[in-house]
C-alpha positions, -999 to +999 in steps of 0.1 A: +875+572-680+861+603-700+835+587-706+825+577-672+827+611-662+813+626-689+778+600-679+778+605-646+775+645-652+747+638-673+732+617-651+739+645-621+726+675-644+694+653-647+688+643-616+692+682-606+670+695-633+643+667-620+647+680-588+643+721-597+616+710-622+592+689-594+602+711-562+568+727-567+553+697-567+565+679-541+559+721-515+527+723-529+507+682-536+475+700-544+463+677-571+472+650-537+450+668-514+419+649-505+385+662-506+368+673-470+361+641-450+347+654-423+316+670-425+313+708-411+289+716-382+253+726-387+265+765-379+298+767-402+300+798-429+314+794-464+335+830-468+350+834-497+381+863-502+393+882-533+433+882-533+450+916-546+455+897-582+421+886-586+419+848-578+393+836-552+400+819-524+375+799-503+381+794-465+358+777-437+348+793-406+337+777-374+321+795-347+319+792-314+292+799-284+292+834-279+313+854-258+340+825-265+381+835-270+399+834-295+397+834-329+425+805-344+437+811-378+448+777-388+471+775-415+474+732-425+500+713-438+508+712-479+483+683-482+457+683-456+417+697-468+416+729-450+381+723-443+392+687-431+419+709-406+395+739-396+368+709-382+405+690-365+412+723-347+376+728-335+370+695-326+403+702-304+393+741-294+359+742-290+359+779-265+376+797-303+363+807-336+380+785-361+388+802-398+410+780-423+412+788-461+420+769-484+456+779-502+455+796-536+457+766-557+440+746-542+409+732-548+381+751-549+407+781-545+418+800-575+455+808-583+488+791-586+507+783-551+538+800-542+554+815-509+549+847-516+509+844-530+502+820-494+518+849-476+502+876-491+471+854-491+472+850-450+483+887-446+456+900-464+429+873-442+445+882-413+441+920-416+405+909-428+397+890-391+414+918-376+391+946-392+361+928-382+372+915-345+395+941-337+392+937-296+395+897-300+431+878-294+437+864-326+462+830-323+476+815-354+481+779-356+500+760-386+510+726-391+541+717-409+544+739-446+514+761-425+536+768-397+558+790-421+528+804-432+519+810-398+551+820-391+553+848-419+523+861-404+534+869-369+566+884-381+546+911-402+508+913-384+501+923-346+488+897-335+489+878-301+502+845-311+515+816-326+514+778-322+536+763-345+531+728-350+563+702-362+576+734-381+609+737-398+632+762-400+633+767-436+627+748-465+660+755-480+677+736-448+649+708-450+665+703-484+699+702-479+695+679-452+676+656-476+693+665-509+729+674-495+745+659-529+720+689-549+725+722-546+698+736-536+709+770-526+703+779-561+672+762-577+647+768-546+620+792-555+604+785-521+625+788-489+596+796-462+628+808-438+607+809-409+638+811-385+648+848-401+612+854-401+606+851-361+642+861-355+628+898-344+594+891-338+579+902-313+547+876-298+541+844-281+551+815-300+543+775-289+558+747-306+551+711-304+566+687-324+572+651-331+605+627-317+607+605-344+595+628-369+608+617-405+598+649-428+603+676-407+634+660-382+636+672-351+671+688-356+648+712-381+630+720-357+652+729-331+671+751-352+638+773-354+633+772-316+667+785-312+656+816-328+625+824-310+626+853-291+595+849-269+587+806-270+561+796-240+562+763-248+577+735-267+563+702-261+573+672-274+560+639-283+586+618-280+572+587-295+553+605-324+563+608-359+547+634-384+510+611-390+503+598-358+508+632-338+477+643-346+461+609-336+476+610-304+453+612-270+473+642-260+477+663-281+441+681-280+453+692-244+486+699-256+474+724-283+446+743-259+474+744-233+496+761-259+469+785-273+464+792-237+504+799-233+502+826-262+469+839-252+482+843-219+519+854-224+500+881-249+480+900-222+507+897-200+528+921-215+501+939-228+492+945-193+531+954-186+537+929-156 
């Protein structure tokens, strides 16, 4: 029995150690992120941003027709090429300027991804857009892990609002749900606690989620939604999962409605009505 106990302890320690070592690769699968598949519109511009520690980040700006509003700053999921995400948003929000950057460490951006680095880069990019277009509405749109990055922007910068697609309350809660046998609180380097970040946020937030999401379960989205002070809308696509949501023909109109809703809510608050 002692030998069995020792063997079990060794196997458990090995499994926990593997989770600790592999967490970055699971959370930031940059080597598995495909090259851009969708061509950019002719008017698109390639942008660069140099981080405080010298890493060069690459992104794309897809302009809208003159006089269009708002600016949409997109943060893709952890395996979604940022250029393709920009094209995806542009096709569904043709009246908005769209900006999206490859996360740090995701080619061609330099550096190594981490929660701290991705949030710092997102804040720097937000500051750049605010400096360039100080009077225009700025809505951040994040998908999955990108929703956690967008939540950090809403918590730390004055923006018009956010649209969070398949968001979760925290990576810690997701990991506990998936690995209930592991001490994830001790292992996790990148908690991405969106619920805590948004608890005191003043800006309006809309949520779009999938009822059959197998990666970000409805329980994790619901836990986040309960913590959002200024929730303008929560649209649930009951029959979609984490991937099929984006192919649903209702998604584009829902995204436009969500951007309009947070923009209108921000305008009402600014005018005191």
